N, C-alpha and C positions, 0 to 999 in steps of 0.2 A: 504493500500500500504506500503510495507516494502523494496522496492528496494533501497531506499537511504541508510539506515543503512547497508544493505548488501554490497553495493558498497564501503562504507567507511571502512568496516571491512577488505577489501582487502589490505588496507594500514597497514603494521605491526606496524608502529610507533604510531598509534592511536587505542587504545583498548577500545571497548565498554564494559561497566560493568553494570550488572543488580543489582536489589535489593536496589535502592536508593530512598530516599524521597527528592524532590526538591521543595522548596517553593519560589514563586515569590515575590520579595520585590520592590514595586514601589516608587521611590523617597527616599530621605533621611528621610522623615517622617516615613517611615516604616523600613528603613534600620538601622538607628542609634539606636533606642530603642532596636531592635533585637540584634545588635552587642554589645551594652552596657550590656544587660542582659546576653549574653553568656560570656562576659569577667568577669562579677561579679560572674558567676557560675563556673569559671575555678578553677581546683584543682592542675594541674601539669604544663601545658605549654600553652603559647599564642605566636603564630607567626603572626605578622601583617606586611604586605607589602603594601605600598601605594605610589602613585606618589606625590599627594599633601597632606600635613598635615598642615592645617592652624592653626594660633594661635587665631582664633576667638572663639565664644562661643561653637561651635560644637567641634573644635579642643581641647579646654580646657576640655570639657566634656569627650571626649574619653581618653585624657591624664590622667585625674583624675581616670578614671576607670582602666587604665593600672597601675597606681601607687598604687591603692588599691590592685590590684591583686599581684603586687610585694611585697607589705607589708604582704600579707598572705603567702608568700613563693613560689608563682607561678613563674616559669621561664618565664619572659616576654621578647620577642625578637622583636624589632621594626626595620624594614628596610624601609628607606625613600629614595626617589630619591634626588640626590644632587641639582637638579634645582627646582623641584616642592616642595621639603621639606624645602626650605630656611626659611619660617616663623617659623617652628618648631625649626630649628637649631639656629635661632636668639633669640627666645623668650621662648622656653620650654625645650630645651635640658638639661640644668643644673639641672632643677627640676626633670626631668625624671631619669637622671643618679643618682642623689642623693637619689631617692626613690628606686633604685635597678633595674630599667629598662635597659636592654641592648639595645643600639642604634647603628646601623650601617648605613652608608651613601653610596648609590650606585652612584659612580662617582661624588664626590663633585665638584660643579661648582665654580671655582675660577676666571675665566676670562670671564666676561659676554659678551665681544665683540668678542670672538673667533668664527671663522666659520669653524673649523675643523670638518671633518666627525664624528669623535669620539664623539663630543659634542652632536650630534643628537641621539646617542644610549642611550636612557633613559630607566629607569625602569618604565613603564607605567601601569603595572598590579596592581590590587587591590584585594588582597587575605588575608583572615584571617583564621587561623586554631586554634581551641580551643580544647585542650586535645585530639587531634587526633580523635575526635568524630563528630565535627561540623565544617563546612567550609562556608565562605562567599566569593563569587566571583561576580564581576560585573564591572560597570563603575563608581561607586560612590566614589569620593575622600572624605577625612576627611576635610570637609569644609561646612560652612553654606549652607543650602538648598536654600536660597533666594539670588538673585543677584540684584545689583543696576540697571541693565539694564531692569529688569522686576520685580519690588518689590512685586507685588500683587500675584504672583504664584511661586511655588517652581521650581527649576531647574528640568527638566524632564529627569529621568534616571532610571536605573534598576540594581538590584543585585539579587542573589539567595542565599538561605541557603540550604546547601547540607548535608545530612546525609546518611550513608550507605557505601558500598564497594568502592565507588569512592574516599573516604578519603585517601586510600592508595597511589594512584598516586599524589593526591593533596599535601599531607604531604611530600611525597618523593621529589617532585619538590621544594617545599618551603624550606625544610631543605637544599637541595643541593645548592640553590641560596644563602641562609644565609652563608653556609660554604665557598662558592666561594668568597663572599664579605669579609668575615672575614679573609681569607688567603690574599686577596689583600690588606687588611688594616693592615696586620701583627698582627691580633688578632686571634691566632690560636686555641684557646679553647673556648668552650661554658662554661660560668659560671653557677652556680646554679645546681639544680637536673637534672637528665637525662630526656630527652624528653619523652612524652607519645607515646605509640604505636598507629598506626592507627587502627581504628575500621574497621573490615571487615564483621561485621554482617549486614544482610539485614535490611533495615529500611523502605522499600517501594517496589514498583514494577516498578520504572522508570529505563529504560536503558539509560545510559549517557556516555559521554566521556569527559575527561579533555584535553583541547587543549592549547598548549603554543606556543609562537613564541620566539625563541632566535637566537643567531648568531652562533650556533653550529649545533646540529643534527636536530633541529626543525625550520628551517628557514621559511618554507612555510606551516606548518601544518594548521594554521588557514585559510589562503587563499585557500588551497586545499580542506579543509572541506566545505567551501562555494561553491567552484566550483563544487565539486562532487555533492552536494545537488542540486545546480541550474541545473546541467546537467541532473539530474534524475527527475526534477520537471515536473508535468503534468497538474496541476491545477492553483496554485497560489503561487507567491513569494511576501512576504511582508517584507520590510527592513526599519528599522529606524536607521539612523546613523548620528552622529553629524558632522563629517568631512568626506565628501564623495567625494573622488577624485580617482575613480577606474582606474587601469591600463588597458592595452590593453586586456589582457586575461579576466578580470572581465567584461569589457564593452561588449566584444563579447559574453560572456556567457549569459548575460542578454538579448542581442539582439537576440541571437539564441533561447532563451526561448520564447520570444514574437513571433518569427516567427513560432514556432510550436504550438501557441495558448495558451500559459501560460499567465495568468493575472499577470502583474508585477506592484507593487506599491512601491514608495519610499516616506518615511517621513523624511524630511531634515530640517535643521535650517532655521528659518525665522528671529529670533533675533540672531545676530552674536556676539560671543565673540572673534572671530578671523576673521575680515572682509576680509582679503586677501584670506583666504581659502574659505569663502562663495562666494566671487566673482568668484574665480576659478571654484568652483562647478557649479555656474550658467552658466558658459560658455559651460557646457556640456548639458544644458537643451534642446536646439534645437535638438540635436542628439537624445536624449531619447524621447522627446515629439513627434518628427516626426515619430518615430517607434512604437508609441502606448503605451509607458510606462507612467503611471500616476504619477505625482509628486505633493506632498503636502508639504508646508512649515509650520512648527509649529511656531506660533507667540504669543502664550500666555506667554511663558518664553523661556529661553535658553534650547534648546534640547541638551542633552548630552548623549543620549542613544546609545548603540551599540548592537542591537538585530535584530533578523530575525525569521520569521516563514515561512516554506515551506510545501505546500500540507497538512496543518492541522495536522502534526504529528512531523516534524523535526523542532527544534527550538534551537536558541543559544542566550546566554546572556554573556557579558563579557566586556573587556576593549578595544578591538581592533576596531579601526576605519577602514574604507575601504579607506585608503589613503597610500601613500608611506612611511610615517613616521611610522605608525603602522605595516604595512605589510612587510616592508623591514628593519627597523632599531631598533624599540623599543622592549623591552621585554613585552609581552602581555599574558593574560590568559583569556580563554573563557570556558564555559561549553556548550556542545551541548547535547540535549536530544531527544530521539526518543520515544515520548509519546504523544498521542493525547490529554490527559487531560491537560497536561502542555502547549502544543502548543495552544490549543483552548483558554486557560486562557490568555496567552500572546497576542494572536491575538485580543481577545476582548478588552484588555487594549489599544492596539495600535489603534484599530478602534474608541474607545472612545476618544482618544487623537486627532485623525483626525477630528472626528465629532465636538468636543468641542473647539479645539484650533488651528486648521490648516486651511489653505486656499489652494485650488487646483490651480495649474498653468496650463495654456494652451499655445499652440504655438503662438496664437494671442497676448498673453501678452508680449512675447519676441519681436514680430514685432512692438508693440506699444512703446517700450522703446526708449528713445532718443539714437541716435547713439553713443554719448559720453559715455553713461552708458554701452552700449554693448562693446565699445572699452575698458573700464575699466575692464570688465569681461575678455576680451581677454588678457589684460596686466597681470591681476592676474593669469590667466591660465599659461601664459608664465613664470611668476615669480616662480610659484610652479614647473613647468617643469625644470627651470634653477636650483633651489635648489636641485631637485632630481638628476639632472645631476652632480652637484658639489659633491653630496654625493656618486657618483659612480654608480647610478642606472638609467642612461639615457634611457635604454630600457623599463623601466616600462611604460612610457607614450610616445606613438608615434603618429604622425599625427598632423595636425593643425586644428584649429577651424575657421569656416567661420562666422564672426560676423554679416554678412549680412543675415544669414538664418532667 
C-alpha cells in the first residue's frame, strides 16, 4: 500500500526524497556512541542543535568530542535552547568557547517566573549534521540515559542516523536556524572555514521526508503529516509518545480510524517526569478506551519516545510530542519514512517494549480508581487547557471530560 506517501506528496511544503539509508538508534546507549564516532570523524563542519545539554557524564563526553573536533580545525557550531541548555551555559560554556566551539543560545531564559507566551516557544529539536554527509534526528537530548526515577533501565527513546539525499533539506534547515539565531544575537558571521556541502548521492533505497515545525511557513507540517497518514490508515496505527495531549483534530482522526476498523495502539508514560501532563493525559483514557483504542503505559523507565508506525510501511521518529507545546509552539524536527523494512524494525522494537515493560489499561481500571484520583486527572486536564488558552491556542482543545465515565 502506497496511498499514504502519495497523499503526503500532494502537500508542496513536504518533499519526499529517495535514495536514503536510515538506521534506527534505540536509547542513548546506541545513540551517543554513534554520535561521538561521527563527531570524531568530522573533517569540515559539525552542526549540533539540542534542547537539553546536561553537564553530567554524557554531556561532558559529547562536549569533549566537540572540543576535539574544534582542535582539529573543524567548524563546530552548537545551538542550545536557553531553558533546556542552562546546565551547559552554567558549567561548560567557557571551556567550549575556549576550545574554539561556536555556541549560540536560542532565547536565553533570564526570568524563570515569566508566563509570557514567548517563553513557551522553545527550540525542542535534536539535530546533528556532520560534514553534510550524516545527520542524526530524534528525541534524545544530550543527557545521561538513566534517570533517578527508574535507575535500573535507560530512558526509553529513539533517534535515527540518516545518510543520502535527505541531507540537503536537513542541512539547509539547520544552517538557516543557526543564521537566524546568530543575527538575533548580533553575531552576524560564521567563524572558521566554510561549511560543507550537503551530500546528494544515494546511500540506500529509503524514501523519506524531513518535517519541521516552526512559527513561520511550517507551523502545522508535523501534525498534518500525522493526520494525513492516520486518514489513509487501513490496518494498524501504533504510536509511542511521551507527552500525549492531542487536540480536537488529532483525537477525531484516531476515533475515525477505529470506526473504520483500524487497530489503534498507544504506548504512553507510566513513570512520569512531568506529573501534571501525565494526569492530563489520563483524563482522556475513558474516551479512547471506550472507543476501542488500546492503551499501554510503559513502566520500566521514563518513556521519552516520539515515534509512530502506520500500516507497516509509514513511520516517523523525531522530537515532536503530540501535545500543544510541540505542535503549536516549539521548534521540532521529525523524519518520516515510507519503507516497510524500517517500519517493521521500529514496530518490532515498540512491541518488545510493550511486551517487556508496559502494562495494558482497560476501562474497568478507570472505574476502579478513587474518585479523588479521577478529579485530579480532570484538574490536570483543565490546567493544560488553561495554559494552552493563555498561550493563545484555546481552540486546540475543546470539550470537557466527564470524570465519572
